[in-house]
C-alpha positions in Angstrom: 0.0 0.0 0.0 2.7 2.5 1.0 4.7 1.6 -2.2 1.7 2.3 -4.4 0.9 5.6 -2.6 4.5 6.6 -2.7 4.7 6.0 -6.5 1.5 7.9 -7.1 2.7 10.9 -5.0 6.1 10.9 -6.7 4.6 11.0 -10.2 2.1 13.6 -9.2 4.8 15.7 -7.6 7.0 15.5 -10.7 4.2 16.6 -13.0 3.1 19.4 -10.6 6.7 20.6 -10.2 7.0 20.8 -13.9 3.9 23.0 -14.2 5.0 25.3 -11.3 8.5 25.5 -12.8 7.1 26.8 -16.1 5.0 29.3 -14.2 8.1 30.4 -12.2 10.1 30.8 -15.4 7.3 32.8 -16.9 7.2 35.2 -13.9 11.0 35.4 -13.9 11.2 36.7 -17.5 7.8 38.5 -17.9 7.8 40.4 -14.6 11.7 40.5 -14.2 11.3 38.9 -10.7 14.9 37.9 -10.0 14.0 36.3 -6.7 12.0 33.5 -8.5 15.3 31.9 -9.7 15.7 30.7 -6.1 12.2 29.1 -6.1 13.2 27.4 -9.4 16.2 26.0 -7.6 13.9 24.7 -4.9 11.8 22.9 -7.5 15.0 21.6 -9.2 16.3 20.1 -5.9 12.8 18.7 -5.2 12.9 16.9 -8.6 16.4 15.5 -7.9 15.2 14.3 -4.4 12.2 12.6 -5.8 14.2 10.8 -8.5 16.8 9.7 -6.0 14.3 8.4 -3.4 12.2 6.7 -6.0 15.3 4.9 -7.6 16.3 3.7 -4.1 12.8 2.4 -3.2 12.4 0.8 -6.6 15.8 -0.8 -6.3 16.8 0.5 -9.8 20.6 0.1 -9.2 22.3 -3.1 -8.1 25.7 -1.6 -7.4 26.2 -1.2 -3.6 28.4 1.8 -3.9 25.9 3.6 -6.1 23.1 2.9 -3.6 25.3 4.0 -0.8 26.0 7.3 -2.6 22.4 7.9 -3.4 21.4 7.1 0.2 23.6 9.9 1.5 22.7 12.2 -1.4 18.9 11.9 -0.8 19.3 13.7 2.6 21.6 16.3 1.0 19.2 17.2 -1.7 16.5 17.5 1.0 18.6 20.0 2.9 19.3 21.9 -0.4 15.7 22.2 -1.4 14.7 23.6 2.1 17.6 26.1 1.9 16.6 27.2 -1.6 13.0 27.9 -0.6 14.1 29.7 2.6 16.5 31.9 0.6 13.7 32.6 -1.9 11.5 33.8 0.9 14.3 35.9 2.3 15.1 37.5 -1.1 11.4 38.3 -1.6 11.1 39.9 1.8 14.3 41.8 1.2 12.9 43.2 -2.1 9.8 44.4 -0.2 11.7 45.7 2.9 15.4 46.4 2.5 15.8 46.5 6.3 15.8 42.7 6.3 19.4 42.9 5.1 20.3 42.7 8.8 19.1 39.1 8.9 21.5 38.0 6.1 23.9 36.5 8.7 21.3 33.8 9.4 21.6 32.6 5.8 25.4 32.7 6.0 25.1 30.3 8.9 22.4 28.2 7.2 24.5 28.1 4.0 27.6 27.0 5.9 25.8 24.1 7.5 24.4 23.1 4.1 27.8 23.2 2.4 29.5 21.3 5.2 26.8 18.6 5.1 27.0 18.4 1.3 30.8 17.8 1.4 30.5 15.2 4.2 27.7 13.4 2.2 29.8 13.3 -1.0 33.2 12.4 0.4 32.2 10.5 3.6 28.9 8.8 2.9 29.6 6.0 5.3 30.0 8.5 8.1 26.5 9.9 7.5 25.1 6.3 7.5 27.0 4.9 10.4 26.6 7.8 12.9 22.9 8.7 13.3 23.8 11.2 16.1 25.3 13.4 13.3 21.9 13.5 11.6 20.3 14.5 14.9 22.7 17.4 15.4 22.5 18.9 11.9 18.8 18.4 11.6 18.3 20.1 15.0 20.5 23.0 13.9 18.4 23.4 10.7 15.2 23.3 12.7 16.4 26.1 15.0 17.5 28.2 12.0 14.1 27.5 10.4 12.3 28.8 13.5 14.2 32.0 13.4 13.3 32.4 9.7 9.7 31.9 10.6 9.9 34.8 12.9 11.4 37.0 10.2 8.6 36.0 7.8 6.0 36.7 10.5 6.9 40.4 10.4 5.8 40.6 6.8 2.3 39.1 7.3 0.7 42.6 6.6 1.4 41.8 2.9 -1.1 39.3 1.4 1.6 37.8 -0.9 3.8 36.9 2.1 0.8 35.4 4.0 0.6 32.6 1.4 4.3 32.0 1.5 4.2 31.9 5.3 1.4 29.4 5.2 3.4 27.3 2.7 6.4 27.4 5.1 4.2 26.3 8.0 2.8 23.4 6.0 6.3 22.3 4.9 7.7 22.5 8.4 4.9 20.4 9.9 5.2 17.7 7.3 9.0 17.7 7.5 8.8 17.3 11.3 6.4 14.4 10.8 8.9 12.8 8.4 11.8 13.3 10.8 9.7 11.9 13.6 8.8 8.9 11.5 12.4 8.1 10.7 14.0 8.9 14.1 11.7 8.8 17.1 9.3 6.2 15.6 12.2 4.5 13.8 9.9 3.2 11.1 11.5 0.4 9.1 9.9 1.9 5.9 12.0 5.0 5.1 9.6 6.0 2.4 6.9 6.8 5.0 9.0 9.8 6.1 9.4 10.9 2.5 5.7 10.5 1.9 5.1 13.1 4.6 7.7 15.5 3.2 6.5 15.2 -0.4 2.9 15.6 0.5 3.9 18.8 2.4 5.8 20.0 -0.7 2.7 19.5 -2.9 0.5 21.6 -0.5 3.3 24.2 -0.2 3.3 24.5 -4.0 -0.4 25.2 -4.0 0.2 28.0 -1.5 3.0 29.3 -3.8 0.5 29.3 -6.7 -2.0 31.3 -4.7 0.8 33.7 -3.7 1.7 34.0 -7.4 -1.8 34.9 -8.4 -2.0 37.5 -5.6 1.3 38.9 -6.8 0.1 39.2 -10.3 -3.1 40.9 -9.3 -1.4 43.3 -7.0 1.3 44.1 -9.5 -1.2 44.8 -12.3 -3.3 46.9 -10.0 -0.2 48.9 -9.0 0.7 49.4 -12.6 -2.8 50.6 -13.4 -2.7 53.0 -10.5 0.7 54.2 -11.6 -0.6 54.7 -15.2 -3.5 56.7 -13.8 -1.2 58.8 -11.6 1.1 59.4 -14.6 -1.9 60.5 -16.8 -3.0 62.8 -14.0 0.4 64.3 -13.7 0.6 64.7 -17.5 -2.8 66.5 -17.5 -1.7 68.7 -14.6 1.5 69.6 -16.6 -0.6 70.3 -19.7 -3.0 72.5 -17.7 -0.1 74.4 -16.1 1.5 75.0 -19.5 -1.9 76.0 -20.8 -2.4 78.4 -17.9 1.0 80.1 -18.4 0.3 80.3 -22.1 -3.1 81.9 -21.8 -1.8 84.3 -19.1 1.0 85.3 -21.4 -1.5 85.8 -24.3 -3.8 87.8 -22.0 -1.0 90.1 -20.9 0.2 90.5 -24.6 -3.4 91.4 -25.6 -3.7 93.9 -22.8 -0.2 95.5 -22.9 0.7 95.2 -26.6 -2.2 94.8 -28.9 -4.5 96.8 -26.7 -2.1 99.8 -26.7 -1.8 99.7 -30.5 -5.6 99.7 -30.8 -5.8 102.6 -28.4 -3.2 104.4 -30.6 -5.1 103.6 -33.7 -8.3 104.9 -32.1 -6.6 108.2 -31.1 -5.4 108.5 -34.7 -8.8 108.0 -36.1 -10.3 110.5 -33.7 -7.6 113.0 -34.7 -8.4 112.3 -38.3 -12.1 113.0 -37.7 -11.1 116.6 -36.7 -9.7 117.2 -40.2 -11.8 118.9 -42.9 -13.4 115.8 -44.3 -16.5 115.4 -46.4 -19.7 114.3 -44.6 -19.5 110.8 -46.1 -15.8 110.3 -45.2 -16.4 111.7 -41.7 -19.2 109.1 -41.1 -16.8 106.3 -42.2 -14.0 107.5 -40.0 -16.5 107.7 -37.1 -17.7 104.2 -37.8 -14.1 102.9 -37.8 -13.5 104.6 -34.5 -16.6 102.9 -33.0 -15.4 99.5 -34.3 -12.0 100.1 -32.7 -13.6 101.0 -29.4 -15.8 97.9 -29.4 -12.7 95.8 -30.4 -10.8 97.2 -27.5 -13.6 96.3 -25.1 -13.8 92.8 -26.4 -10.0 92.3 -26.2 -9.9 93.6 -22.6 -12.6 91.1 -21.7 -10.7 88.3 -23.4 -7.5 89.4 -21.7 -9.1 89.4 -18.3 -10.5 85.9 -19.0 -7.1 84.5 -20.1 -5.1 85.9 -17.2 -7.4 84.0 -14.8 -6.5 86.1 -11.7 -10.2 86.5 -11.0 -10.5 82.7 -10.7 -7.9 82.6 -8.0 -9.4 85.5 -6.0 -13.2 85.2 -6.4 -15.7 82.7 -5.2 -16.9 80.0 -7.5 -20.5 81.4 -7.5 -19.3 84.8 -8.7 -17.0 83.2 -11.3 -19.7 81.0 -12.8 -22.2 83.9 -12.8 -19.7 86.1 -14.8 -18.9 83.3 -17.2 -22.6 82.6 -17.9 -23.2 86.2 -18.6 -20.3 86.4 -21.0 -21.5 83.3 -22.8 -25.0 84.6 -22.8 -23.9 87.6 -24.9 -22.4 85.6 -27.8 -24.7 82.6 -28.1 -27.9 82.2 -30.0 -29.8 80.7 -27.1 -30.9 81.7 -23.6 -28.6 80.9 -20.6 -29.9 80.1 -17.1 -27.7 79.9 -14.0 -29.0 78.6 -10.7 -27.1 78.2 -7.5 -28.1 76.9 -4.1 -24.7 77.4 -2.3 -23.2 80.4 -0.5 -19.7 81.2 0.6 -18.2 78.0 -0.8 -14.4 78.0 -0.6 -12.7 76.0 -3.3 -9.1 75.6 -4.2 -7.8 77.0 -7.5 -7.6 73.6 -9.3 -11.2 72.8 -8.5 -12.4 76.2 -9.6 -10.5 76.2 -12.8 -11.8 72.7 -13.6 -15.4 73.7 -13.0 -15.1 76.8 -15.1 -13.4 74.9 -18.0 -16.1 72.2 -17.9 -18.9 74.8 -18.0 -17.1 76.5 -21.0 -16.5 73.2 -22.7 -20.1 72.0 -22.3 -21.7 75.3 -23.2 -19.6 76.7 -26.0 -18.1 73.6 -27.7 -20.9 71.0 -27.1 -24.3 72.5 -26.5 -24.0 75.6 -28.7 -21.8 74.1 -31.5 -23.3 70.7 -31.9 -26.7 70.3 -30.2 -28.5 73.3 -31.7 -30.1 74.0 -28.3 -32.3 77.0 -27.3 -31.6 76.9 -23.6 -28.7 75.9 -21.4 -29.1 75.5 -17.6 -26.2 75.6 -15.1 -27.1 74.4 -11.6 -24.7 74.4 -8.6 -26.0 72.8 -5.5 -25.0 70.6 -2.5 -26.1 67.0 -2.1 -25.3 65.2 1.1 -21.5 65.7 1.4 -20.9 66.5 -2.3 -20.9 69.6 -4.5 -23.0 68.9 -7.5 -22.7 70.8 -10.9 -25.5 70.0 -13.3 -25.2 71.2 -16.9 -28.3 70.7 -19.1 -29.4 71.7 -22.6 -32.5 71.2 -24.7 -30.7 70.3 -27.9 -31.0 67.4 -30.2 -29.2 65.0 -27.9 -27.9 61.6 -29.0 -28.2 57.9 -28.5 -25.8 57.2 -25.5 -25.9 53.4 -26.4 -24.5 54.1 -29.8 -20.7 53.3 -29.7 -20.0 55.9 -32.4 -21.6 58.6 -30.2 -20.7 57.3 -26.8 -19.3 59.3 -23.8 -15.8 58.5 -25.0 -16.2 59.6 -28.6 -19.3 61.8 -28.9 -19.8 65.6 -28.4 -16.2 66.2 -27.6 -16.6 65.3 -23.9 -13.2 63.6 -23.6 -11.7 66.8 -22.1 -14.5 67.1 -19.6 -13.9 63.5 -18.4 -10.1 64.1 -18.1 -10.7 67.3 -16.1 -13.3 65.7 -13.8 -10.8 62.9 -13.0 -8.3 65.5 -11.7 -10.5 66.5 -8.8 -11.7 63.0 -8.0 -15.3 63.7 -9.1 -18.0 61.3 -10.3 -19.3 62.1 -13.8 -22.5 60.9 -15.3 -24.1 61.6 -18.7 -27.8 61.4 -19.6 -29.0 62.0 -23.2 -31.5 60.7 -25.7 -32.4 61.8 -29.3 -34.4 65.0 -29.3 -34.4 65.1 -25.5 -31.2 67.1 -24.9 -28.2 66.3 -22.8 -27.6 66.4 -19.1 -24.1 66.3 -17.5 -23.8 65.8 -13.7 -20.6 66.3 -11.8 -20.4 65.2 -8.1 -17.3 66.3 -6.2 -16.8 64.8 -2.7 -16.6 67.3 0.1 -13.0 66.2 1.0 -11.8 67.3 -2.4 -12.6 71.0 -2.0 -12.4 71.6 1.8 
């Protein structure tokens, strides 16, 4: 019975090790996880151990010296596989927390014992077999070192990935102790019973490693997605900062340079009107002077809008009211602004985002595309969120149509990007011939 069970577990372990080994190589090259080469070494020594023990139990070799060498080597490969896995755990923890460098002396001690035992097994195999007390001493030393390594791993249990590795280590330790107990204290005549315990523990440990691997992939991909989101946010912030400085520069140039030239041209026209001109020519000169005055007023308004100083210094209610009045003068539809909040203090980034979203929705979307007759801007509070509602009575669109979705239709990509900068929730409602409604909800914590 034991022979059949041992054979089944050996073949299953060999196949399972092969699969886990492929996964380990995949992680090593795809994610550049250098620590996984130590786990691959652990799988390799496990493979060698299984082959050695199986060949001994199956009596595949008749030569006494070969069997004697394999008998001493089977214990050596067992020590090497445990060392490889422990070193893998240590390197993984060190990559996560560099302060674990202080525990490296434990592995120097561990490695020294492993190397010493390996040389003794190779060059003095009879010593290992004839003096059982030697096995007791070196196994006891390894158990003590393993307990100290468990304590080191215990400090990393706040990371889910290391919880699975720690669980695998516990399983491996328990089944290894059962195997040692079987061959020493119990002194079972069947040596394969002890290896049955150890190999069964290795199988369960490999399952824990696979769970840890899946967790690592999920966490790594999530971290990459968050990093990409943060990078995009930073890029948008830089673009907005550049845009802000550019528009402020244009505003000052319009005010200081072009404005002064228009004033000079206006003075020249007025001076020209004092000359002895015919009535027709005087009317034309007066008309040109009026156009120059109107142009100067418009340029000053544009200059003030571009410089954006009023956005930094005024309340959001006053800014939106002014912007709505400005848009109301140039559009072919009525503009309604409603607000239900007073004395709301917002930071500059939040205010500029709200202003730009109102401008984008009103000028570029509703007026340009929807053919609306009325635009409503509503600013209110809902629970612990500031709510900006933008609505028009234009032709709307089919929100289910991929060609005119939120991502592609009505030029709303910029609105979505700006809304993400202030951590707001954005929703869009629209239907053919029923207008479009955009709702922006900003949590209280984002503008306190």
